[in-house]
Structure formats: C-alpha cells, structure tokens
N, C-alpha and C positions, 0 to 999 in steps of 0.2 A: 502730577507727580506723587508717587506713593508716600514720600516723606511728608508732603504737605497734607495728605489725607490723614496721616497719623497725627500730625500737629493739630489739625482741625478737630479731630475726635477727642484728643486730649483736652483741648480748650473747652469743648462742650462738657466733658466730664468735670473739669475744674469749675466751670460755671454752675453746673446743675447738681453736683454731687459732693464737692469738697467739704461743705459745711454740714452735711447730713450726718446724723447719728445712725447707728445700725438699725435702731428701732424705726426711725423716720424712713430709712431706705426700705425696710420691710413693709411699712404701712402704705406707702405711695406706689401702688402697683404700676401705674403708667410711667412714672419717673424711673422706677426700678428697671422696667423693660427697655426704656430709652437708654439707660446707663449700660445695660447689658449689650444693647445693639452697638453702642460706641466702642465697647471693648472688642466686640466682634470685628468692627471695621478696622481697628488697630491691628488685630491679628491677621485679617485678610490682606491688608496693605503690607504688613511685614512679610507675609508669605510670598508676596509678589515682587519684593525687592530682589535684585540680582544676587546670585551666590557670591559674585565678586565683591559687591558692596557689603554683604553680611560678613564675609571672611575678613574684609578690611576693618570691620568694626565688631570684634568679638566681645567687647565689653557689655554688649546687649545680648541677652539670651533670646535670640530670634526664634529658635525652635520652640521654646517654652511659650512664647507669645502666640505662635501659630497653633500650638497644641491647645492653648486656652481657647482660642477661637473655635477649634474643632469641637472641643468639649461643650462649649456654650451652644453651638449649633446642633450637634448630634445627640448630646446627652442633656438637653434642656430640662428634662424632668428630674435630673439629679443635681442641678445647680444649687449651690448653697449660698444664701445671701451673706454669710460670714466671709466666704471666699471672695465674693464680689466686693464687699466692703474693704477687705484687706488689699485687694488689687488696687482699688481707688486710692487708698491712703498710703500704701507702702510701695507699690510698684510704679504707678503712674507718675508721681513726682520725679523719680529718678529717670524714667524713660523720657519725660518732658525735657529734662536737662540735656540728655544725649541728642534728642531730635533737634532741639533748638541749636545746639552746637553744629550738628551736621548741616542744617539748613544755612547757617551763617558761613560755612566753609565752601558752599557751592559757588562756582563761577557761573552766575546766571546767564551772562552773555554767551558764553561757550555752550551752555546747556541748551539755550534757545536755538542756537544755530544747528545743533545736533538733532533737535526734536522739532 
C-alpha cells in the first residue's frame, strides 16, 4: 500500500537524517543520496495515491510532493542540499503526522478483502 511505502521512507529519513547538520549531510555523499532516494520514494508513492484519496485529504500538498520527486529525478544536477535539509527538518515531520493518522484510520480488514 502506498501509504505504507511513504511511512517506511519517512522512518528511514528519521533514522538516518533527523540528527544530521547540513554540513554533515553535505559531507556524507552516500547518506545524502540515500536520503534523496527516500524523498523520491515518498513523492512517487504520493503520486500513485488515488485522486479520491488526495481530494479527501487536502491538508497535504500532494502535488508539491510529486513535484519534488520529479525535480529530484529529472533535475538531479540542480538539487541543492539546503533544500533537501529543509525538507527533512520542516516538511517530513508534518507529513509523518498526517500519514500516521491516515494509517490509523484504515479499516484493515475491509482493505484486505478488497485487495
């Protein structure tokens, strides 16, 4: 399920990036690209959510999340570590709150029957 993919990527970001300074983020190239990849995963999973779901949850800027994914994938040579750092520390915690709430509201028994 796409929400679970988002939650898993957020958890990886929280584990591997939450306590990094911007300088540490820039200095550790492999960690940096792992972090970028998880932001891409969030964006791709968000893009794959149904329009019905996104319309029912307008408090999240789904389009911006998808646009960020597109930028990271297609404009990789222009990605600024300051922006990545800002996303990790300013956007991800709020998104995590929303995703956790959405996952807690799912009727998993009904979902499993439908899928």
